[in-house]
Structures are given as C-alpha cells and as structure tokens.
N, C-alpha and C positions, 0 to 999 in steps of 0.2 A: 568901280573895280578897274585897276589898270592892267593887271597881268593875270592870265589863267594858265596853270600848268596841269596837263592831263597825263595821268599815269594809269597803270593797270589795276593796282591793288589798293584797297583802303588802308592797309597797314603802311604801305609805302607812302601813300598820300599824307598820313598823319605824321610820319617821320620827317618828310620834306617840309611840311607846314611848320614844324617845330623850329626849323632853321631860318625861316623867312619872315619878313615883317608884314604889316597890314596891306602893303601894296600888291601882295600875291595871294591868290586863292588856288587851292589844289583840290582836284577832283579825280576820282578813280572810275575807270570804265568798267571795272570788275571783270577783266579778262577780255576774251574775243567778243566783239559786239556784232560782227558780221561774219557770215560763213556761208558755205553752200547749203542749199535746203536739205533737211533731214530725210524727206520722203520722196525725193525725185533726183535724177542724175545731176541736174543743175549745171550742165556744161553744154553750150551751143557750139557747133562746129560749122562754120560757113567760110567758103573760099580758103580752106586749109588754115583757118585761124580759130583758136579756141577762145570762147568768151564765157568766163565764169558768171553764173547768175547768183550773185551774193544777196543775202537777205539779213536784215536785222531781226533777231528772234524776239519773241514776245517778252522774254525775261529781261531784255535790255532796252526795250522801247522807252521806258520811263527815264532811265539814265541818259539815253541819247537825247531825249527832249530837254533834260536838265542841262546837259553839256551845250546843246544848241543855244539855249537861253543865256547861259553864262558867257558863251563865246561872243554873242552879239553885244554884250555890255563891256567886253574887254578890249583894251587897246592892243594887247599882244596875247596870242595863244601859243603856248609852247607844248610840243609833243615830247614827253619824257619817259617813253616806254623803254623796256630793257634793251641793252645794246647787243642784240643778236638778230638773226634773220626773222625769227618769230616776232620779236619786239618791234622790228622795223615794219613788218607787215601789219601788226596791230595798230601802230601809229598811222599807217596809210589808211586803214579801214576807219579809224576814228575821224581822220580828216574828211574822208568821203561821207561818213554818216552825219557830220555836223555841217556839211555843205561848204567845206573849204578845199582849196587846191592843195593836194598833198605835197606838191613840189615847191610851194610857196611858204608854208608854215615853218617857223623856226623849230629845229629839232635839237634837243640837248641830250647828252649821253654822259654816263659816269659809271665807274666800276664799283664804287662804294657810295653808300648813302650817309655821307658826313657833311658838315657845314661847309668845309673848304671845297669838297668835291662839287657840291651843288652850286656854290658861288662861281667856281671856275667854269662849270658847264654853262651857266647863264651868261657869262662873259664871252663864251666862245661857241655860240650856236652854229649848227650847220643845217643842211636841208635833208629831207628824207632820201635815203639812198634807194633809188628805184631799181637798181640792179639786184640789191638784196631782197627787195620786195618781190621782184619777178622770180628770183630763185625760190623764195618761199611759196609763191603762187604755183610755180611749176611742181614743187614737191606735193603741195596740196592736191593739185589736179591729177598728178600721177597716181597718188594714193586713192583718189576717188575713182579713177578709171579702173584700176586693178580691183579695188574692193567692190565697186558697183556692178562690174561686168563678170568677174570671175567668181565671186561669192555665190550668186544665185545659181551658177552652173554647177558648182560643187554641191550645193543644197539639193538641186534637182536630181543629180546623178548618184550621190552618196548618202546624204543624211540631212534632214532639215536643221537649220540653225548654224551651218558651217560658214566660215569666212576665210578669206585669203587676203594677204597684204604684201606689198612690195618688200618691206623690211621684216615683217612678222613671219612670212613663209620661209624666207632665207634663214632666219634665226631658228625656226622650228626644225628645218632640215638638219642643222648642226646638232640639235638635241637628239633627233631620231637617228642620225648617222652614228652618234656615240653609243646609243642603245643597241644598234645593230652590231657594232663592234663587240659589245659586252655579250650579246646573245651568241655570237659566232665564236667567242673566245674559248680556247681549249687550254687548260692549265698544263704547263710543262714542268716536270720534276727536275730539281737540281739539288746539289748538296754543298754544304760548306764545312770546312774543318776549322774548329775554333779551339783556342787554348787559353789557359790561365797560368801565368808565370808568377812566381813569388817575387815581391809581395802583392798579390791580388791585381796583376796587370793583365787585362783582357786583350787578346790579339787574334788575328785571323790569318789563315794561310794565304800567302800571295805568290809563292813559288814552290814547285815540287820537281825535283830532279831536273833543274834548269829550265822548267817550263812554267810560264806565267799562269797563275790561277786567277781567273776572273769569275764573274757571277755564275755563268752557265757552263763553266769548264767541266765540272764533275757532274755527270748526268745520271748516274744510277748508284744504287746502294753498294753493289759489289765493288765498284771502283773506289767508292768512299771508304769502305771498310778496309780495303787493302792499304790505302794511304794512312788511315787511322792506325792500323796495326804496325806499320813501319815506323811512323813518327813517334808513337808512344814510348818506344824503347831507345830513343836517341837522346844525346846530351846537347844542351843548348848554351849558347854564349851570346853576348850583346855584340852584334856585328857593326851596327851604326847608330849613332844618336844625332839627330838633326833638329835644330831650332831655327825657326824663321819668323820674322815679324812681317805682318801685312796690315794694310790699311782697310778699314771698313768705311766706305765712302758715305757721305751724308746723303739722305734721300732728298729728292726734289720736293717742292711744296705740292699740295694737292691740285689736281684738276678733277673734273666731274667723275670720270671713270675710276680713278685711283681712290677718290674719296668714297665712292660707293663700295669698292672692293675692301678697303680698310675698315669701313664702318660695319660691313658684313662680317669680316673675320674677327675684329676686336670687340665689337659691341653687339653683334647679332642682329643688326638692323637690316631690313629689306631695302633695296634701292629706292622704293617708293617712300618708305618712312624717312630715309636719309634725306631725300630731296625736299620733303615737306618741312622737316625741321630746318634744313639749310635755308629754305625760302624765308622762313620766319626770322632767322638770324640776320639774313641780308636785308629784309624789308624794315626791320626796326623792333627793338625791345627797349624797355625802360631801363636806363642806367643812371649812374650818379651825375651824368652830364645831360640828363633829359633823354627823350626818345631818339634813338639812332640805330643805324645798321651796324652790327658788330663784326660782320665778315663781308668780303667783297663778293661780286656776282658769282653764283655757284654753278652756272651752266657755261663751262669753258673747257677748251682743250689746249689752252696756252699755259706755259710755265714761266712766262715773263713776270717780273716783279718790278714795281715802280721804284725809282731811285730813292725817293723819300722813305718808302717802306723798308728797303734794304738797309739804308743808313740807320733807321730807327732800330732795326733788329741788331745791327752791330753794336750800337750804343748799349742796348739792353744786355747783350751777351757780355760785353766788357764790364759793365757795372755789377751784373749778377753773378758772373762765374770767373772773371779774371782773364788776363791776356792769353793764357795757354789754350783757352777755349775759343779764341777769336782767330780765324785764319788771316794771313797777311793781306790777302786780296778778297774782295767780295766774290760770292759764288753766283754763277749764271747758269741757267738751264734752258734747254730747248726741247720742244715736244717732238716725239717721233710719230704722233698721230697724223694720218693722212688728212690733208686739208685743214690742218690746225690754224686757227685764227690768231696769229701771233701778236696782233694789235691789242688783244685782250690781256687780262692778267690771270695769274694763278689764283686759287682760293686762299685767302689769308685773313687774319684779323685786321680790322681797320684801325685799332688802337692797341698797341702793345702794353700800355699802362692799364688796360682793362684785362687784367690777368684772370685765369680760371678761378683763382682764390677769391677775387673781388666779384667775379661773375656769379659765384655761388649764391649771392644775395638777390640776384635779379633773374636768373634763368631756372626753368623747370629742370628736373633731373635728367630727362632725355636730351634736352637742349644743351645742358652743361657738359654731358659726356661728349657730344659731337663737337661742341665749341673747344673743349680741352684738346680733342684729337687734332683739330685744325690749327689751334694755337701752337701746340707743341711741335707739330710737323713743320710749320713755317719757321719757327725759331731754330729748330734742328737743321733746316736746310742751309742756314747761314753760319753754322758752328764748325768747329774743327772736326776732321775725320777721327774716328776711334782707331786705336792700335791694338791688335791682338797678336799673341805669340802662338804659333802652331808648333807642336812637338811630335816627333816621330822616332820610334825605336824599332829597329829590326832585330829579331831574334833568329839566329841561324843554327842549323844542325847539319849533319852530313847530307841529308836529302831535302830539307825544307827550310823555308824562310817565312816567319810570321811577322806581322806588322801591327804595332800598337800606336794609337794616335791620341793626342790630348791637346788642349789649348787653354789659354788664360787671357783675360783682359788686362792689357798693360796700361792703357789710357782710355777712359770712357768717352771722351769727346761728346759727340751729339747724343750719345746714350744717356748723358746726364739729365736731359729733359724727356727723352722718349722711353727710357727704361731699357735695361738689358735683361732679356728673359732667360738666357741660357746660363747654366752653371759652369764654372770653370772645371775642366776635367784634367787636372794636373797629373803628370807621370812622375814617379819617384826618381830621385837622382841616382843614376847608374853610370858605370864607366865602360867604354868600348873594350871588348875582349873579356869582360867579366862573365864568368859562368853563372847561369841562373837556373834554379830548379823548376822543372815542369810540374805544376800542381794538378792540372786537369787537361785532358784533350778529348774532344768529342766530335763525332760526325753528325751533322744536323741536316734533316731533310726539309726542303722548301718546295713551294710551287709558285710559279709566276702568277700574277694577279691581273685581272682584266683592267682596262683603263677605268678611272673613276667617272661616275656620272658628273655632269656639270652641276654646279650650284649657281646661284644668281651672280655671285661675284666673278666666278671663272667664266661664265657665259659672256658677261660684259667685257671681260678681258679679251676673249676670243673675238667678239664682234668688233672691238676696237682695233685689234691686230689685223683683221681682214678689211677694215675700212667700211664696215656695214653700219649705217646709222650715224648719228652724231650725238653729242652730249645730252641734248634734250630728248632723245628718242629711246635711250637704253632702258630706263625704268618703265615707261609706258608699254614698250614692246613685250617685256616679260609679263606685265599685268594683263595684257590682252590675251597672251597664250594661256595664262591661268584661268581667266574669266571665261574663255571659250572652251574650257575643258580639253585643250590640246596637251597640256602638261599638268601634273600634280606635283606639289612640293611635299616630299616625304623625307623626314629627318634632314631637312635643308637641301635635299638633292632634287633636281628636276627630272621627273620621270614622265616620258611621253605615254599618253593613253593609246589604246588600240586604234581609235579613230585617227590619231595623228599619223600613224603608219599608212593608213589607207589614203589619207589626203596627200601626203608626201609622195607616195607611189604614183598617184594619179598626176600630180603636178610634174614629177620627174619625167613622165612619159609624154605628156601633152603640152606642158608649159615649163620646159627645163630652165629657161632664163629667170623665171620668177623665184626659183629656189637656188639658183646659182650664185654663190657668194661673190664670185668674180664680177658677174654682170651687175649685181646690186652695188658693189663697191665702185664699179665704173660709172654707174648712174650717179652716185654721190659725188664723184669727181666732176662730172658734167654739171651738176647743180652748183658746185663750187665755181666752175668756169662761168656760169651765168652770173653769179654774184660778183665775179671779177670782170664782167663786161667782155668775156672772151667767147661766149656762146649765146645764141639767140634762144630764149625760152620757148617760143612758139615752135621753132624747128625741132628742139629737143622733144617736145610733146608729140609732134606729128611723126617723127621718126620712130617713136615707141608705139604710138596709137595704131597706125595702119596695120603692121604685121600682127600686133596683139589681137585686134578685133577679128582678123582673118582666122587666127587660131581659135578664138572663142566660137566663131560660127562653125568651124570644122569640128571642134570639141562637142558641140551640141549634137552633131550627127554621129561622130565616131566613138565617143566615150559611152561604153555600155553601162547601163544603170546597175549599180551595186546594191540597190535597194531590194530588200526581200520583205514583203509585208503580208504574209499569209495569216489569216485569222486563226486564233486558237480556240475560240468558243468560250473564253473566260473574260471576266472583268478584272481590271487592275485593283489589287487590294488596297492601294493607297489613294486613288482618285476616282475609281469607278469606270474609267475609259476602257476601251477594248485592248486586250493584250494581243500582240502580233509576234509571229515568228520572223526574226530578222537574221541577217548574216553579217559577220564581221571578220576581222583579221584572224581571230582564233576560232572560227566556226560559227555555227548557228547559236542563237540565243533568243530569249523571249524578252520583249520590251513593250512598254506602254505606248499606245498610239498617240498619247498626248505629249510626247517628247517635243521640245525640251522643257516644257513646264513641269512635267512629271518625269523623273529619271529612274523609275522602278524598272529593274531588270531581273531575269532569272537565268541560271545556267541550264543547258539542256542535258538531260541524263544520257549516258552512253548506251550504246546498243546492248541489249541483254539485261538492262536494269528495268525497274518497275515502270519508268516513264514511257517505255516503248511498247507496252502491252496495249491491246485493244481496250477501249473503254468498257467497263462492266455495267450492264444494264441492271437497274434496281426496280423494286416495286413502288418506289416513291414517284409521285406525280408532281410536275411543275405547277406551282401555284399561280403562275402567270398565264400559261397556255394549255395546261393539262397534259402535255407530252411526258413521256417517261424520262426520269432523271438517270444520268450515267455517272459512274465514278471515274474521275480523272486525277492525275498526280501532278504536283508542282513542287517548287522548292520548299514550300511550307507544309508539305504533306498532301494527303488525298482530300478531295472535295467533290461535291455534287454539281453537275452542270446539266443544263437542259439539252436533250438529244435533238431538239428542233433547231439548234444553232445553224445558220446565222439569223434565222427569223426571230428566234428568242435567245437572248443572251443571259438568261437568269442563272445565277450560281448561288450555292449556299453550303454551309459547313456540313460535314457528315455527322457531327455530333448533334443529337436532338436538343432543341432549345429548352431551357428551364421554364416550367409553367408557374405563374404566380398564383397566389391564393385569391388575389383581387380580380374581379371580373372587369371586362371592358366597359367603360362608362358610356360608350356609344351604342353597342349592340348586345352587351351581356355575355359575349364570347370569352374564351380563355385569352389571358394576356401572356405573351411569350417574351423571354429575354433573348435578344439577338445581338449579333456583332456585325459591324460594317466598317468601311474604311475610316469613318470618323469616330469609331469606338462603339461602346455598348449603347443599345437603345431598347425600348419596350414597345411592342406592337401587337395588334390583334391577330389571332389565329385565323380569322375569317377574311384576311387580306386575299384578293384585292377588293372584295365586296365591302369590307369595312377598312377604312384607311386610318384608323386611330394610330397615333404614334407619340411617344414621349421620350425625351432625352433622359429624364429622371424617373426613378421607380415610383409608380402610382401607389397610393395607400388607401385605406378605408375612409380616411378623414375627408369631410366635405367642406367646400369653401363657404365661408360665412357671407360672402358677397353675392356669389352666383349659384352656389349649390353644386358645382362641378367637383370632380375628383381632384385631390391635392397630392403632390409628390414631395418626397423628402429630398432636400439638397443642402449644400453648404453655401451660404451667401455672406461675403465679407467676414469670413472666419467664424460665423455662427450657424448652427443647425436651424433650418427653418422649414415650414411647410409652404409650398408655392402652388397656387392654382394653375393647373395645366392649361386652362382656357383664358382666364382674365389676368393671370400673373399676380394676383393678390397674395401677399406674404404674411405669415403669422409665425412668431418665434415659438420654438419648442420650450414649453414652460417647465416641465418636470421630468424626472427620470422615467416615469411610466410612459410619457409621450415619446421618449426616444426609443423605446423598444419596438 
C-alpha cells in the first residue's frame, strides 16, 4: 500500500475511493476519536497553562488500531477531514492517536467530493493549521469549563438534571426574553377606515382633513365612527395614478443558516434534519457517474462561488432559458456574518448536469426536496433580476384620501426557477379626475398583537445576527435546549418551560456574562482571532477561567436553594417513588422524587378546595403496619394513605378491590384484583403474610406439569393457559374452555 487517506465518515471514504486507483486506500475514523473524558473534568491547570486530558473512547479503539496498522504500511498518510475548525481538530487528533506528528502529515482539503477536487487536493497538500486546532481546542475547553462547573451548581440549587452552556444559555435567554415580552404585552386598540370603490377596488384611508392616517392614528370607536359618518356621504374622484417598475434582486446562494431557515419554511424540516440530509448529499450518493458528493460542504458562512461553478451556471442559464435571463456580468456576493470564513464556498450543487429531474432516480424523497432547493437557489443566484410593476391609485373627497395598491410581474427573471408564489393584483384602468362611486365604507376595529414566539428558523437567524455560535453549532444548540426540557416545540414555536425562567433568572443575577449575547459574540470573535494567529488560546482561557471560578465559589455560598422537597406521604402512581412538594416559577406543585427519570407532576389545588382539608381518618387499617388509613386528595381524585407516614408509605385506592371466585393457590385465602403503576394485578388478601401475586387472572385449571394454578392470557395472538409457577402453556381448545 503506497498511500493512505483518512477521513471522518464511511460514506465520504467510499466516495473518495471511487475516484482513486489501487495506489490509494481510504479509511474513516467515524467521527471524533479523541475527546475529554466523559466522567471527569479532564483539564489540568498548572502554571496558568491548560492541559486537556484527551482520551480515545472504547468505541474507537478498534478503528484507531486499524488506522495505526495501515499507517505503518503506507508510504504517505493524508489527513482529509472537513475544511473547518472542527475538521482541522479531528485531523490533529487522528495524527496524535496513530502516533504521527500533526504538523508533519500532509493535509488535503476540498469543498466538494468530486474527482477533480480530490485530484487537485492531492496535488496541493498543506499542513494541519495549528491555529485553527487551537481555536477549536479553546472552544472545547471553554464549553467544558462552563458545563462542568456551572451545571452542577444549578442542579444543586434549583433542580437535578439541569445544565448550562456558553452558547446554549445565551440562546435560551433570547427565547425566555421573547416570552417575557409576550407575557407583559397589553393589546392596544386601534381602528382603520376601509372602502370599496367601483369596480371592486379595495382601498384604505391614508389622509383625513389634511392629517396623515397611520396604523395607530385612530385610537377609539367614537373617533372612527365620526370619520366614517363624514366620509360615507362624500363624492370621490381619482386624484392620482402612479405606476413604477422595480427590480426584485436575485437571492444569494445558501450558507448554513439560510439553508436551515429556508428548509424550515419551505419544507418543514428541522435544522437537525436539514443538516443530516445535507451531510449525506455532500459525502456521496450513487449517481449515473458513480458514487459522488452532489453538493459542496454544508457547514459554511461564506457566499463565495468558485469561478468554474459560476461559469457553469451562466452556461446552463443561457442554454436553458436564453439571453434575457443571463445578466451581462456574473454576480458576486459577500457574507454579512461576523467572522465569516470567506475562503470557503457557499452551498451549491457540484454538477449542474445532475438536475433535480435526473436526481429523482437516485435520491430519496426528503433528499430530493433539499437538493432541489439547493440547486434552484444556486442557479437563481446567477440569473437576471425579476421586474415588477407597482400600481397606486389615490381616491380623494373633500375630507379624505384613500389609497389602493396593486402589482404585477413584468419579467419573471430568477423566479423562472424558484417559482413566484404571489398572485398579480392588478388595478383596473382609470383616468385621473374621473369620478368613482363609493360602494362600501366601514370602520374596523383592531388590536395590536404581541411579538411572535421564535421558531427554529427565526432563532437561528437571530443567533447569526448577534454573532452567537457558528454554522456547526446552530442545530445542536436547539437540540440541547429541547432535550434538556428548557424549551418545547408547539406548533413549530419554541416555548420555554417554567424551569427555563428559573435558570435564566439565576444566571442573570449571578452569571450575567453567560447569558449576555454581546459577551458570547465577543468570545466568538476572540476564537476567530485565535484561528487567525492574533490571540493566544491559553491567555483567552485564563482570562475567562479565573473570574468565572471566583463567581462559582461565590455562587455556592450566596445562591439560595430553590429546592423544596417536602414529603407528601404518597407514592408516585407511575413509578412508585415518593411524591414531593416542590416549588417552581408558578407556585408549588407535586413531583416525583425520581426526577428526571420519572416526570410525573400534579398541580396543587387552591385554598378553599378539597385538597386543603385535613386528611379524614377511616376505619381501614394499613395492611403493612396496622395504622389507620386516612383519605387524601390528588389530581386523580381521592385515595387512602397510611397515617404513619413517613415510616410507612403505603397507599391504595378508595375503591374496594374485586374478589375472585378462585382461591389463593398458596394459602387458600381470597384473591383480589388490584391496580398499581404497572397496571392490573392479582394478589392474596392475606398480604403481607401471603405474598402470592400474578400479572394474569388465575383460573380453576391446574397445570399438567406441576399441578399449580394456571392463568388465562394472550400469547402470540392466541388465548392460552399459562402456569403461574413453571410457565407451562396449553392452548385453549374449545369454546367451553374460553368461558
């Protein structure tokens, strides 16, 4: 073996291997092979220097051994991980894991996985960029410091299972702040005066008695009715007709954030789903020319387009649509994203002759939809602008002026491939000075509306505008917030949970920089400076670490515990653990002590309701300890609980259990039908002296193998008798048996 190429993904390895001869072997590391340990801090600090304690996890030990063995037999070992900071860091860790010097191994990079791109990369190798590696290491260590030090503090003071993160917490504050705006919002009344002129021309009042009428100008019904009464009786003429042409500019090609936003709005895909599909399209699919990547690298904040790709797009536009759709000069775009890596490319198809129509034969339905979106957007970015005509007619009377608007598409331009969703709203041909009859005039009441909740796409747009995170972090950030139960997605909207408010309030008070979008964006800029050799990564970490740890120590002393865990004397109906009285943003509530494994909760009844009364003592005795049973109330109604709580935590239903005709096979006592968190079961009335229990209802039938009682049940779609003791089964043979 002469040459070994190491990539991250098996799909990428297969695609690259497809382009190379027998002199090359390609192997995949299957992602990150080294990382900080999962169950310890994993960072040593000595003499103000941070030393990460990287480990190869067990899942990757076999592949590391294989890569080592193949590297020993190879003349050249190429690192071919993705061309971003994370890819650079993965390449660094691969080199370390196989015992090679990261700064000596040849590193090849490419924006697309095509034969020409791979060959060009092999002809122009470089070295691993240690500045990018250090920027990624700094990010990883910053996130570990925040997560490993702050998360346990929140868990100890607020609720078990909570977490915090440098980007995650800043994003959560944005969602919580929007919800605060919505909660504090008070609708404001306003009125509009709307008219219909013959023939069916809708118009709105824009001026009344020489005063401009805007959205909030008319604030009450009295004023609106006075205007309505005055204008209803006036005569109207066409005062002005105006037609203007305007250009609708072509959109730029996609970068990560805009692809996620567009896929969310047009296809209903979550950012996570979008990136999973895009990854597959990039790494390689089977085509008419063999296995190849059909789009360029999908984690990018650049809008650059390679000259070859731009020229190919212009050729395709000219051949497919004609000269009028081809602008005289190629179009260039630049990203407004902070820290954009302009050396990269925008997301585009690798081959324009692989049209969406041809791709139908090779791509799954979801893949095809995303590919079509990327293909059409790229082609549109190099097409001519669309031209629209806007139309305005002003209708005037003695006291008022109404405005009607319309528009039509004159030249479709780039809409030829992207589609034009809006219908033309043409106004009829009228003449200035012409009198027009008023058909209808109404005063309409409105209320201002609160700002909308964020959805996944609009949150990504907000994070991007603030400089929080980078292309590779948007989707994972939202996934973490959902998995941690900080937000819920309801009707595609991001809704913060009560615990999110509590966490953000605590962080705002004691760790304001962690949730400050400006601070987080500034940290991203500093990481960019590390990648550009303008900032020392160790100094960056130290400047953050020392004041942060001081705040952690102060927080341990000053943050008052918000945990309330008073025992209720009841068992959780779902898992059997103890139910506790806890407090939250919206008051007290009952929750399972086994949180977060069990998320059972109950609302607390308000004062004056049944739940606030003293427990009622009954004549019933606890079968576990003999104490009196009392009646208590919960969300699911009343139940019996032992009065000896907390020594005895026994509970049971108020309803008397059903008695079976069959006697207990152990002691001859009565068998009772009971209910538990796992469902219905059958037990002996002499419990705890007799511990007989069965999941299925016992019958009079005896087991032919051991003579014990058998129960009726359904097994693999058939009714059978099953021995409660030895599990011997016999099929139900006839109708009489089934009774």
